[in-house]
C-alpha positions in Angstrom: -61.9 -38.0 -10.1 -60.0 -35.4 -8.5 -55.9 -35.6 -9.4 -53.9 -34.3 -6.4 -50.8 -32.6 -7.4 -47.9 -33.2 -5.1 -46.6 -30.3 -3.0 -43.3 -29.6 -3.7 -40.7 -29.0 -1.1 -38.3 -26.3 -1.1 -34.8 -26.8 -0.5 -33.3 -24.9 2.6 -29.8 -24.0 1.4 -27.3 -23.4 4.2 -26.3 -20.0 4.7 -22.3 -20.0 5.2 -21.7 -18.6 7.9 -18.7 -15.9 9.0 -16.9 -14.4 6.4 -13.5 -16.6 5.3 -10.2 -15.1 5.9 -8.6 -16.7 3.3 -11.3 -16.0 0.7 -10.6 -12.3 1.6 -6.9 -12.7 1.7 -7.4 -13.7 -2.4 -9.5 -10.8 -3.0 -7.4 -8.9 -1.6 -4.8 -10.1 -3.5 -6.6 -9.7 -7.0 -7.2 -6.4 -6.4 -4.0 -5.5 -5.6 -3.3 -6.9 -8.9 -6.0 -5.4 -10.9 -4.8 -2.0 -9.4 -0.9 -2.6 -10.1 -1.9 -3.0 -13.6 -4.8 -0.3 -14.7 -3.3 2.4 -11.9 0.4 1.5 -11.1 -0.1 2.0 -7.8 -1.0 -1.0 -5.0 -4.0 -1.1 -3.6 -3.5 1.0 0.1 -2.0 3.6 -1.5 -4.6 3.9 -4.6 -7.3 3.8 -2.0 -5.5 6.6 0.7 -5.0 8.3 -2.3 -1.1 8.2 -2.6 0.7 8.2 -5.1 4.7 7.9 -3.6 6.1 9.0 -6.9 5.5 12.7 -7.1 3.6 14.6 -9.3 5.2 13.4 -12.2 4.7 9.8 -12.1 2.4 7.5 -14.0 1.0 5.9 -10.3 -3.1 6.8 -10.4 -4.7 7.4 -7.2 -8.4 7.4 -6.2 -8.2 11.2 -5.4 -6.9 11.7 -9.3 -9.6 9.4 -10.6 -11.9 11.6 -9.5 -10.2 14.9 -10.5 -9.3 15.9 -7.0 -5.8 15.4 -7.5 -3.3 18.5 -8.0 -1.7 19.5 -11.3 -3.1 20.1 -14.9 -7.0 19.9 -14.7 -7.1 18.8 -11.1 -5.7 15.2 -12.5 -2.4 15.6 -10.8 -0.5 13.8 -14.3 2.6 16.4 -15.0 2.1 17.1 -18.7 5.6 17.4 -20.0 6.2 13.3 -18.5 2.6 12.8 -20.8 3.9 13.9 -23.2 7.2 12.4 -23.4 5.5 9.0 -22.8 3.1 9.9 -26.0 0.3 10.0 -24.2 -2.9 12.5 -23.4 -2.4 14.5 -19.9 -5.6 12.3 -18.9 -6.1 10.0 -16.2 -7.9 7.8 -19.5 -4.3 8.4 -21.1 -1.9 7.3 -18.3 -4.4 4.3 -17.5 -4.2 3.2 -21.1 -0.2 3.2 -20.7 -0.2 1.7 -17.5 -2.3 -1.2 -19.4 -0.4 -1.7 -22.4 3.1 -1.9 -19.8 1.3 -4.4 -17.5 -1.3 -6.4 -18.9 0.6 -10.0 -19.9 1.7 -9.4 -15.8 -1.3 -8.6 -14.0 -3.3 -11.5 -16.6 -0.5 -14.0 -15.4 -1.2 -13.4 -12.0 -5.0 -13.1 -12.0 -4.9 -16.7 -13.2 -2.2 -18.1 -11.0 -3.1 -16.6 -7.4 -6.4 -18.7 -7.9 -4.7 -21.6 -8.7 -2.5 -20.8 -5.9 -5.0 -20.8 -3.4 -7.0 -23.5 -4.4 -3.7 -25.7 -4.0 -2.6 -24.6 -0.9 -6.6 -25.3 0.7 -6.3 -28.5 -0.5 -3.3 -29.3 0.7 -3.8 -27.1 4.0 -7.4 -28.8 4.3 -7.1 -31.0 7.4 -5.4 -27.7 9.2 -8.4 -25.3 8.3 -11.1 -27.9 9.2 -8.9 -28.3 12.6 -9.0 -24.2 13.0 -12.8 -24.0 11.9 -13.5 -26.5 15.0 -12.0 -24.7 17.3 -13.2 -21.4 15.8 -17.1 -23.2 16.2 -16.0 -24.1 19.5 -14.7 -20.8 20.5 -18.3 -19.5 19.5 -16.6 -17.2 17.2 -17.2 -19.7 14.1 -20.8 -17.2 13.0 -18.3 -14.0 12.8 -15.1 -15.7 10.9 -13.9 -18.9 9.8 -10.5 -19.9 7.7 
């Protein structure tokens, strides 16, 4: 007698419809903390290439990371300021200094921000559900949700 093999049904997984605005806000805040910790610059200024502190600051932007900033060696790091801080006048030297100075604050924020968002989402769950239902009725839930 031939044994029959049962066919396994593949489980269908539903995709998350739309971009979560709350998730995007949490991601933005975490990226901002990371850039403040390592580059001593907020996310918008880091990406736009502004340092906000002049050429002798320890704020690094994306241009300086890729060697497009002004100053010695194209890094935009003022050598006398780096020497007075006891670090090499390189991007990695300044990143190391920033990390040593900001790591406690950065680590605390990296832990507390997700906890705060989880707590906030659980407290605001009824309002979030109603808003998502309204977005679905309006036909834009496939693009954006809370």
